[in-house]
N, C-alpha and C positions, 0 to 999 in steps of 0.2 A: 506343586510349583505353579506359581501364577505368572502368566505371560503378559508383559507390558509392551505396547507398541508406541514407539517414539518417532515422530517426524522431526527432522532437523534440516536446516540449511547450514552447511559447514562454516559459513561466515557469520552466523547469528550468535552474538555473545550469550544471549539468554538461553538459547537452545543448548549451547555448549555447557553452561553451568547446570542446566537440568539433566543433561546426559551424564555428567560426572556425578551428580547427586544420585541418579538411578544406579550407577555402578557401585556407589557406596551402599545403596539399599540392598543390592544383590548380596553383599557380604553379611548383612544382618537380618534379612528376611528371605523367605522362599519366593524369590522373584527372579525372572529372567527377562531381559530387555531385548526386543527385536527393533532394529533400526531401519528407518525408511527415509527416503530423500524427499526434501521439499525445496522449492525454489522461491525465495523472496523476490528475486528480480522478476520472475514470471508472474508471481502473485500480484505485484504492484504495477505491472505493465498497463499503460493506459489510464492509470489512476492519477489524481491530482495529489502530489506530494511535494514537500519542501524541496527547493533546488538542491540543497546539499545532499538530501537523501536520494534524490534521483541520480545524482552523480555517483554516489556511493553504490547504489544498486547497479547502475550501468557498468561499473567496473568489476562486478562480482557475479556474473552469470556462470563463470567457468567452474568453480568447485562443485556446485550441485550437478552440473552436467557430467563432470568427470566421475563423481561418486555414482551416479545412475549408470553410466557406461560400465563402470567396474562391476556393479551388481548384475547387470545384464550379461556381461561376459564371464563372470566368475562366481555368481551366486550371491544372494543377499547376505550371507554370513561374512563376506569380506568387508561389509560396511562398518562393522564394529571396530576392526583394526584400522581401516582407512580413515574413518572419521576421527579416531584418536590421533592418528598421524597428522592429518590436516589441521584439526583443531588445536593440537599442541603448538603447531607452528604459528597459526594465525592468532590464537588468543593468548597463549602463554609467552611465546617467543616474539610476538609482534612482527612476524615475517610478512613481507608484502604478499598480496594476493597476485601471484605471478606464475607463469609456467614453470619457472625454476623451483619455486616452493612446492608446487603440485607434483612435479617429477620427483623431487626429494621424498615427499610423503609416499608416493607410489613405490619407490624403490625400497623404502624402509619396511614395507609390508609385502615385499616380493611380488609386486604387480608391475606389468610392463609400462615403460615410459610412454608408449604409443597411446595409452588411454588418455594422456593429457591433450591429445588432438581434439577430443570431444569438447573441450572448453570453449572453442570458437565455433562450434557447429550446432545448428538448431535441430539436427536430425532426431534427437530424443525429446524435444520440447513437448510434443503431444503426450509422451509418457510422463514427463514432469508434471504437466497439467493434471493428468489423471491422478498422480500421487498427491498433488495439492488438494484435489477434490476429496480423495479418500480421507485425508487428514481432517479437513474442515467441515465437510457436509454433516457429520454427526454432531458437531459442536453447535451448529445452528446459528452461528454468527460469522461474520467475515473477519476473522482474527489473524492468526499467523502461527509462528512456532516459538516455543515448544508446544506441540500438540501431542497429547497423550491419550491413548485408548486403553482401558482396562476393565474387565468384567462387564462389558456392555455399556460402559460409561466413557464419554469422551470430553476432554476439556483442554483449554489453553492454560499453560503454566505448569508448575508454579514459577513465578518470577522471583528469584531469590539470589542474594549475593552476600557473602561468598558461598562456596559449595558447602553444604552441611556434611559433616563427616561422622562415621561410625554410628553409634546409637542415636545421635542427634538426627542423622539422615533417616534412620528407621522411624523415629517418632514423627518426623515431618510426613513421611510416607503414610503412617497410620492415620494422621490427621487429614491428609489430602483424600484418602479413601473414604474417611468418615463424612467429610463435607460434600464431596462430589457424589457420593452414594445417597445423599439425602434428597428425596423428591422435592422439586421446587427451589432448590438452592441454585443461585445464579452467580453471585459475585461477593467477594471479600477483598477489599483493597485499601491501601494506605499510600501516602506520598513517599517517593523514593528520597532517602536522606543520606545515602552512601554511594560511593562510586562502584562501578561494576568490577568485581575482582573474582578470579576463579581460584 
C-alpha cells in the first residue's frame, strides 16, 4: 500500500478536486491518502496579490484553523471526514464560508461545535505555518495547494477539472507518478479552457 500525503486548504477548489481524485485513485490502486492542513490565507499574508484575492483570503482564514484544531484535538484521521464535510458544503453546495456552515460540517462528522471557535483565533497559526512549510519546502518553489508528497517526491498539482473517476483516475495517477518520478522534470502546462467543476 502506497501512502500519499495531500495538503489542502478547505476553501481551495483545486485542492478539493485533487482530493476527490485521490479518493477515486484509492478505489483502483493500492493507495491510501493522508490529509494535512494548509492555509492559503497565511501563505499569502504580506504578499502583493490582486484586491479581489486579498478580500477572498481575508474572509477564509477560519476553515483551515478549524480543521487544524480538530486534528490537534481528535487526531489526524478526522481530517478525511471533516474535509469531505467542509468541502462538500463549500464547493458542491456553494454554502457560505461562515460559522454556521462550519458548525454543520463538524456536526455531520460527530465533532463538537466548539471547534468552530478556532476560526477566529490565531492560536494555531504557528502550527499552520509549520504545515505550510512541510508542504512546500520539498517542492522547491513557492506554490500552494494541492501539494502532494509520495515516494520521496513532492509536487504541486495536478490541476484538473472535473474530477477524474474510476480507471481514468487511476491512469492519471500512473502518469503523474511517471512524470514526477523523472529526474529533471519540472513542468507540464496548458491554458485553462473550461470552468472549475467537481
